[in-house]
N, C-alpha and C positions, 0 to 999 in steps of 0.2 A: 504494499498499499504504499502510496505516495506521502512523505511526512508523516507515516505513522496514522493519518486518518482516512476514514470512509471515502469512498469515491463520490458518492452523494454528499457529504460534508463540503468535500473540495467543490463539487459542482455548484453547491450554494454560495459558498465563499467568491467563486467566479462572477456568478450571477449580479451578486449584491455589489461587490466590486465594479464589475461594468457598468452598473447601474448609476452608482455615485459618480464615477469617472464622467460619465455621458451627462450627469446632471451638472457636476462643476466644470465642463469645457464651456457653458454659457450656451451651448447648443437649446434650441426650442424643446423644452421639456417634454412635451407632445410625441416628438418625434426621437428623443432621446431614449426614450420607455421602450419603444417597438424598435430600435436599433441596438440596444441592449440585449433586448431580448435575440435578436439575429445574431450578434455578436458572440455572446456569452454561449448560444447553441452551438454555434462552428468550433469554438475553442474547446467545449465540453467533449465534442464529436470528435475531434482531432486527438485528444487526450485519450479517449475511450478505445479509439482503433489502433492507437499503437499500446495498450495495454497496460499503459501508467494508471487508470481509475478503476479501483475493482470495489464492488461492492459487496459486504458480507450480509448476506440475507437468511433468514431462518430458516434453516431445513423444515420445509412442509411435511416431508416424507419420513422425518424421525421417530420414534418410539414416544420420545418425550411430547412432542407437539400435538401428537395423535392423543397423548394419555390427556393433555389440557382441553382437547376437544370434547374427549369423553367425560371429562367432570362438568360439561356445561359451560364451560369457556366459549363466548363468543368469538368467533375468527378475528374479526376485525381488533378486538382488544389484544391481542399477541402480537409483541413485539419484542424486540431486545432490548427495549428501554424497561419494559416491564419483568421480563423472564430475561435477564441476560446470561444464564447459563445455559439455555437450549442452545442445543446445535447449530452450526452454522455452515453455509456455503458459500463459497465465492464466485460471483457471478457480474458480467460487465453492465455497464449503467444502462446501456442498450441491448436488450439481449437477443434482439432482431435485428441488431445493426442500427448504424444512425438513419441510411437511406431509408429505412421503416418508419422509423421515428419521425421523420421530417415529411415522409408520403401521411401520416397519420395527422401531424401538424398539422399540415397544409387544409386538411377535410375539416379537422375541427375549427379551425380559423373560420373557414367558411361557413360552418353551423353557428358558430357564435356570433358572428356580424348578423348573420340572418335573424337569430334568436334574440339580441340583445340591442341590436342599432335599427335594421331595416324594415323586418317585418316580424317582429318578437311581440308576445304582450307586454312587455315593458316599452313599449316603445312610445306610448300614448301617455304614459306618466313620464318620459324623458322629454316629451313635447313642453310639460309644464315648465321645465329650466327655461326653455327658450323665452315664452310669454313671462315669467318671474322676472328674468333677466330685463327684458325689455321695458318691463313696469318698473322696473328699479332704477336704469338707466334714465328712462324719460321723467320720472318724478326727481332724479339728482339734478336735472337739465332744467327744470321747471323752478329752481331756485328756494325748493323748498326748504332745505338745511337753512338757508339764508334768515329765512325768516322765522323758522323755529329756535335758531342760537340766538338771534336779537330779544326775541319775546321771551325764551326761559332765562336768560341772562339778567332781563327785568325784573321776573317775578322772584328767581331765587338768588341774584347777586347780594342782596342785602344779608343775608345770612352767611354765618363761619363756612368757606368754603363753597358758597353759592355758585360760583363760577364752574368749579369742578362736579357740582351734583347737577346744575343743569348741563354739561356736557354730557353726564350718565343718561340724565332723561331725554336728551336727543337721540343719542344713539339709540336707544332702545326703541324711541318713537320710529327713527329712520331704519331700523332694522325690521321692524314690522310692516314698512311701506318700502323700502327698497331691496334690502337683504344683500346691498353688493360692497362687500369689506372695504374694498378699494376707493371707491368713489365716497365713501363715509367719513374715512381716514383721511383722504386729500382735503375733503370739503371742510372738515372739522379743525384740519390742521392748518387750513390757511385762514379761516376766519376767526376763530377761536384762541389759537396760541398766541399770534400777536399781542389780543387782548389781556390774555392771562398774564402774559410776560410783563406787560405795562403797567400792570396792578400788581406786580412784586408774589406775583406767584411761584412757587418752587419750578426749576425747568424739569425736575425728576416728577414731580406730582402731574404738572399741564401736559408732559408728552405721554406718561402712563396712563392718564384716564382717558385720553383722547385714541391713543392706539387701543387699549382694551375696549372701550365703549364702541369703537368701530367694528370690532368683531361679535359684536352681539347678533349681528347679521345672520352668523352660522348656526345658531339657535334658537332664536325666537322665530317663531313662523311667520310669514312663509319663509323658509330655509331651503336654499339651492343645495346644503349639506343635507339634509333630512331627504330631501327628495332623490336626489341620488342615491345615499347610504339605503333609504328605504325600498328602491327596487330591488336592490342586491340581497338587503337583509330578507327582503319576503320570499326570495327564493331560495334562500339558504337555511331559514325556515321549515319551509315547506318540504325542504330535502332532506334536511337533519331529522325533522320529528317522525318521518315515514321511514329512514332509516332504523330510528330509533324504537320505533313500533313493532318493526320486523326483527329486530333484536330480540325484543321482548318476546316473541313469539304470536303477535296479533297480525291481524290482515292489514290494518291500515292505521295511519296515525287517528282516524277519527274514531275509531274503536277506541283505541287505547288513551287518547285525551279525555275523549267524550264530548270533543269539540272540534271545529275544524283548524288545522294549521295553517291559519291565514294572518297575515300582518300587512296592513296597507299603510299606504303614506298619509293618509288622511287620519288613522289612529296615531301614527307616529306624530303628526302635528299636534294633536291634542296633548299626547304624552309631554311634548315640549316647550308649551305654553308655562305651565307654572315654574318647571327649571330656569327657565331663559330670565323670567319675572324676577324668579329670586336670585340669578346672579347678577343682573342690574342692581338688585337691592345691596347685594355683597357690595359691590362697585360704590354705590353711594354712601354707604356706611362707612364704607372705609376712610373715603373723599371727606367727610363730615368729622369722623373721629380722628382724621389727621390733621385738620383745620382746627379742631379742639387742643390737641396737643401741640401744635406748632401755629400759634396764628398768626405769625409774622410773614408765614412761608404760603399762607394761604387766606388770606384777609377779606372781610366782606366790602362789596363794591357796590356802589349805588350807579346803575346803568343807564339812569334818566327816569322821570316817571312814565308810568304806562298811561295808556290814552284811556278814555273811560271816565264816568262818573264817579265820582268817590262816593263810598259804601260804608256807611257805619259798622261797628261788629256787630250789634244786634240785629241789624238789617241782611249782613250776612249769613249768621248764625240761621235767622229765619228761613231766608229765601234760598239758600244753596244747602241746608244742612238738615233744618227742621221738618220743613213741608215736602221735599223730596224724600225723604226719609219716611215720613208718616204717609204718604202716598203709595211709595212700595211696600212697606210694611201692611195696609191696609188691604192692598190687590194680592199679597200673596196669603193672608189669613184669608180673604176671601175665597181665594182657590183653593187653599186646603180645607175649607169647611163646605165645599161643594156649590157655592153662588157661582163660581166661574169656572168654565172647563169645555169642551169640546159637547159640539151639540149633536155629533154624527150617530144616527139611528139604524146604519144598516145593520143588518143581522144574517149571518152565515147561514146557507142551506142546509148547512151538515153541522151536528153535535161537535163540540171539542170536549169531550170527557177528559181525555188526556192525549198529547202529541205524540207519546211514548215513552219507552222508560228513559231515567236519566243517562244510563250508562249502557250499552249494548251487554247482555249477558251471555248470549249464545256464542261463547268463544272458548278455545283450547284450555285445557287445566292451566297450562304455562301462560297463556296471556290471561287468565283469572288470577292469576298468584302476582302476575307484574301489575294488574290493575290494582288488586286491592293494597300492595304496597305503595304504588302513587296515590290513589282516591282516599283510602281507608278503609276499614273493614265496615264502618257504618253505611259508607255511602255505598258499596257493593250491597249490603243488606238492603238496603233501601230501593236500590234499581231491582235487586229479585222480586222484592214486594211489588212493585210496580208494574213489572213485566208479567209475574202470575196475577194479576188483576186485571190487567188487558187481556190476557187468554182466557180468563173468564167471562170478560165481554164478547167474548166471539173471536178473538184474535185478529180483529182489525183496528186494534189501537185506540178501540172505544169509541170511534167515529161513526154516527149514523145519521141517514138523511133525516132532517124533520119535517114532520107534516105541515099542513097548512094552518090549523090550528096554532100548532107550537109557534111558526112565524109568526102570526097575528097577533097571540100572546105577548111573545118576546119583544115585538116592535111597540105594541102599546106600553109595555113595561120602561122601554128607553126612552119613549115619549115624556112619560110620566116623569121620568128621574132624572131628565136632562135638566142640566143647570140654567139659571135663569139668563145669565150672561156668557154670551160666547166667547172663546180663549182669543179668537181674531179681532172682535169687537174690542175687549179688554185691552189687549197689547196695544193696538193702533192708537187709541183714544189716551191710553197710560203713556205714551210717549209723548204724545203731542200736549198733554197737560203739563209734562215735566218741562217740554220747551216753555209753556207759558209762564211757569211758575221762575223758571230759573231768568227770562227775561224780566221780571217785576225786581228780582235783584239786583240785575245789571244797571237798571235805572230806576230806582224807587220814587225819582221825583217827577216822573213823567206821567201823563194821564194814565190812570188804570182803567178807561173805559175800554178802549179795544181788545185788552186781555180779561177783561170780564165777560165781553162777549163770547169770546175764545172759550172760557171757563163755563159758559152757559150753554156753549153747544156740547160740552163735555158731558154736561151732566143729562142735557135732553136725550145724548145717543143713548146714553145707561138704563134710563127709563123707558125711551123707547123700545129698546132690547128686553127688556125685561116686559114690557107691556103688550107690543104688538110682534115682535118678532118668536116666532116659535118655531122648534125643530122642521117643522113641514114647510115653512116660509122658502120660498125659490129666493135663488140668488138676485133676481131683477127686481121681485118686491122689496127684498133687503136694502138694495141700494135705494130706490124710491122712500123708503121709510127713513133711512139715514142721512136722505140728500140735505135737509134743510139743516139738521143738527151737524153735519159735517162741513157745511159750508160756513156757516157760524164758527166752528172750530177754526177752519181754515183762515177765515176772514183775522181772526186773534193771533193765528200763528203765525202770518204775514207780516203783522206789525210787530210782533215779538222776534221775527228773525233780524227785521230792521234795526231794533234795538241791539241784538247781540250783535250784529255786525259791526258796531262801535266801538265793540271791546276788541283790542289789540290780540290776546291770548284767544280767545274763541275764533276770530275773524282766520288766524293763522292754523290753528289746529283744525278745526271743524272739516274743512274740504279733506285733507288726507284722512282724518279721522273716520269719514263716512267710508270713504273707499277701504280704508283696512279692516271696518266692520263688516264690508259686505262680501269682500275676499274670505276672509277668515272666518267671518259668521257661517259662510255655506260651505266652507270644509268642517268645522267645529262641531256644527249642528247636525252634520251627517247629511245635509240636503244634496251635496254633490261632491265630486272627487276634486284632486288637485288642479286638474287642465281644464274643465270649463270654468273655475274660480279662477285659474291663471289668467283666462281668456277674457274675463270681465275686468281683473285687477290692470292688464295692458291694456285694454280700452278706454277703462276709466283714467288710467295716467294720461293716456294721451289727451283725454278732453281735458281733464284738470290742468294740463300744463299748455293746451290750446286757451283757456278760458285763462290762465294767468297771461299768457302773452299779450291777449287782448284788453285786458285789465291794464295792463303797463302802458299799452299803446292809446289808452282811453276811448279805445272802439267798443261799439255795442258788442257784447258776449252773451246775450240774451238768449242768441241760438243753441249756444253749448246749455246754459240753464235748462231751457224747453227741453232740449233733447235728453238732458237728465231726466227731467220729470216725464219722459214718454217711457222711459224704462221701467220706471216705477208703476207707472200706471200699465204698462205690457205685463208686469209681474204680479199686481194686484188683481186684474181682469184674470188672467191664466191662472191663478189659485182658485179663485171662486168662481168659475164658470166652466163647464165643460166644455171645448172648444175643438173636439172631433165631429167634423163636419158629414163624415162619412158615414155616421150610424144612421138607423131606422128611423129613429123621431128626435129633431132638432127643434127644440122650442124657439119663440121669437126672441127672449132674451138671449140665446145662446147666440143667434144669428147676430144680433148687435155687440155685444161681446166681441165676436169674432171678428165683427169691421172694425171695431174700436182697437182691439190687439193689433192688426194689421197696419191701421195707420198710425199706430204706436211704434210698431215695429221700423215702418219705412223712415219715419221722422227720426230715430234715434240712429239707424244708419245714415241718413243724410246728415245726421249731426256728427257722425264718426268721421264721415267722410271730411266733413268741411274741417273738423279740427285737425284731419291730416294736412289737408291742405294749407291750413294757419301755419302749421309747425314746419311744411316743407318750403313755404314762403318766405319764412324766418331764420331759413336755415337750421332748424333743430331737427326735424325728422331723419334727415341725411345722416348724421352723426351719430343719432341714436340707431338707426338700422345697420349702420356699419359695425358700432362697438358691439351691439348685439350680435350680429355676424361673427364676429372677432372671439367673443367670449365663448359661445355655445360650440363653434368650431373647434377650440382648446377643449373642451370638455369632450367631445365627440372623440376626436383624435386621440384623447388620452385612454379612452375607452377602449379603442381598438389598439393603442400600443400595448396598453397594460394587457391586453386577451393575448398579444403575441408574448409577454413576458411572461406569464402564467403559464401557458402551454410548452414552454421551454422546459419550465419547473415541474411540471406534470409528465414531461416524457421521459425524463432519468430521474423521477420519484424523488423530487426535493418536496413536494407538496404534501404527499403520502407521508414523508421521513418526520416533516415537521408535526404532521398531524399524530402519528405515532408517540413523539414527545409528549405531544399535550395529553394524550389518552392516558400516557402511564402514572399519572397523578391520580389518587383516589377521589380528590374534592373538585368538583368543578368550580368552586367559587375559588380555590387558590390557582386552576388554568386563569380565569377570568383574569385575576389580580396581575399573572405573568404578562396575558396579554396586554392588559391597561399600562403594565409599566414599558414594556417595549413600544406600545403605540407613542407614548410619551417623548422616550427618547427619540423615535425616530421623528417627532414632529419639529425636532433640531434641525433637521438637514432636509427633510421631505414636505412638501407642501401636500394638503388635506385630500386633493384628488387622486395623488400618488399612492398614499395611504389606504384609501378608500378601495381603490380598483386594485393594487397588487397585492396588499396585507390582508385586508378583508376577506377574500375568497380562499385564503389559504388557511387561517385561524377560524373562519368563519363556521365551519361544517363541526366544528370539536363543539364551541361554545352555543350555538343554534341548535344544537341537535342534543344538547340535555335539559334540565329541569328549568333552568333560567327563563323567567321572564323575558319574551323578546322584546317587548317595547322599552322595558328597563335596562336591559342589554345596549340598545339600538342607540338611547339617548345617552347612557353612560359615554361610550364612543363618540358621539356627535359633541359630548361637551369637552372630552380628552382631545379630539381633532381640533378643538377652538384654538388650543393652545398652541397647535402649529402654526399660529399666526402670531405670536408674541415671544417664543422662546428664540434667543438668539443662537447662532449667530443669522440664521436665514428666514426668520419672522418676517412675512411678506408685510404686516402693518408696519413693522419696523422700518423698512424700506420705504414704504410710501409716504411713511411721515417723514423719514428723513429728507425724503427729496422736496418736499416743502416748508420744512424748517427751517427760520432764520440761521444765519451764521452763525451767531454766538451760543445756538443749542447743538451741542456735540452728541455725537453717537455715544458718548459715556453716560450722557443726561439720559438720552432715552432709553437704554439699556437697562440701567440701573432703576429709570422708572416704570418700568412696564416688569421689573422683579416680582414686587407686591401683589402684582395682579396676576402673575402668573400663579403664585402662592395662594390666592385667593380663590382660583380655578381650581386648584387641587383642593382647599379646603370643602370647595363645593362640590368636587366627586366624594369628598369622603361622604359629606353628609348625605347626598343620594345613596352612596352606598348601605349608611347606616338606616336611614328613612325613605325606602323605595316609594311609600306611599304618596309623596312629592309627584313623582311620575307618573303613577298609575290612576291617583284619585280620578282626574280630569276624562279621562277615556272612558273609566268604571260610571260615571255621571251622565256623558253624553252618550247619543246614538252613535254606531260604527256604521 
């Protein structure tokens, strides 16, 4: 053996040295990865052909190996790491020769490209990357960060460390709206860093908080990292659990787990929400604590008076806290008490005594033993009892067709028990009432009459719903009954919005906030998957940027506003009416609703085209499209190059060798700790994209094929990958900031400044390790 090392170990060293060498040359990373795969394959093939690389494999024909199989040891867990005394045999790295390995690799590459890039299942999700990138770049070009930084500095500047805290808040806000680390860091570095330095802020704190806050876009949804990692993790989890189930003696993962082995990007967005906010909170807490300990290095700064009417403390408590809280609590209590809820009265034609046993019980003894070990004896006994009850009901899962009398009785009971106020009406008018209350707080000295008219409309809407709208009332009649209350409410809200627009904070925050809520709300609420939500975000960002341009040029931007309202009308009508015109019975109200929806759709589409023309004419759309194409091309090229490198590892057994090493540990938690440490170290020299596409496919089958929660595993990896932007010497956020920092800010300042935030991220990982509920609570509460 060469240098006393196993041939696979030498092959791994050659691959990673070639990869690091290619990256260090400064050659584009996307091509360096694929080139490293080709070059390392050639070197390993030459050494193997000359007989210098010998792999000592387990002798599968030996008595000791067969004895382990006879004892029930799974074949895939037998390796030289776990059983070092097993007899071994010498064999070349490429048993059939490098020519056969090359032929197989070429076939694998074509298949992988077809599955993951061209026509595979994950391509739809990967399209979300393109549109999220476009959304982020468009918002960055619309100068949203300028307004946010200025406004937040005025609000938080008078506090100790207020400028640093405002940077964290803006970073979190931009993370949810743009998610582009480079754009966020560069923008905040250009705008905020000189201001912080002029006001005697420590260069270390100023650079550290800017670089760290800019990386929040990697964990706060919508995150490109989570989209890319989620598509890969979903495949790894499904495959790993199927193999785990087969090894346990079960037919499939659904039988063994009792639920489908599915991990979606939308679920990961839900899981990442609280960790992202929590990490931003830790950044802000550090900045505030640093200011308290070293007040001279993070002084309070008065950034000028904010626009808007002066409000007393009592007025602020009443209109901004007391009444909104009372309204929300009241609505929540009414919902829990049955006064507000869904008024749907549809009844199934079939009974639903039981959908089936909680676990499949018709399994082999080996699978039964494994399922009892996984779920517990009580869960197994409950499933057996459920299955026996179903068998006694006739073996049809207890589902029978209902008679006409049963359907009438159940329908009458549903009508009688329907809540007096529908959930849709309650939600819509509660939001409008909150707008009226906040507007009163913004301008307490202005005439309250328009707002009182709006409040009267809210009260009339609730009373009309209770008295006149029944579960059998059609959508057309419902619209007619609520027309006058809605008109009164809209009149009040129109004046409320005018007053709210006079407040600088609301004027700056509200437009992008609406876009964030629309995109994230549709994903987190389980309404749609990330790809349509990303399309909505990209279109909304284009319209928002066009509105900003027209407003700056003091031209009429009403077309953009009305187009946005058309989108809202289209959604509201589509939710409340049946727009399928091909069905047999189409009511007149549905025809009118279909007409209104078509008009709203075409008008909103015209508004989007107009917004694109405005951005094209002002030389904004061209750079946005070019930058989007550049970023997404880099992502997909790295995806293709990483497949070449991974297949090189697979060809000589490197991937299997690493997985055998990880499986040799008895504790999967210990394996995961090792993986996290390796990822953290690799983050010093590799970008997150290389780590996702090179390292995760190697270690993923082991950690995703165990009993760990895949949501928690993926978010832990995502937070760990976030540190790759901050860790010297190759942290990308450090390079971005270095490029725009003033000459008096040295590289040493930047490196020293980010170290506390790297420690905070490690602390955040430790907290998520000991309190995994931070990750899992939101997916458990929201629909998936």
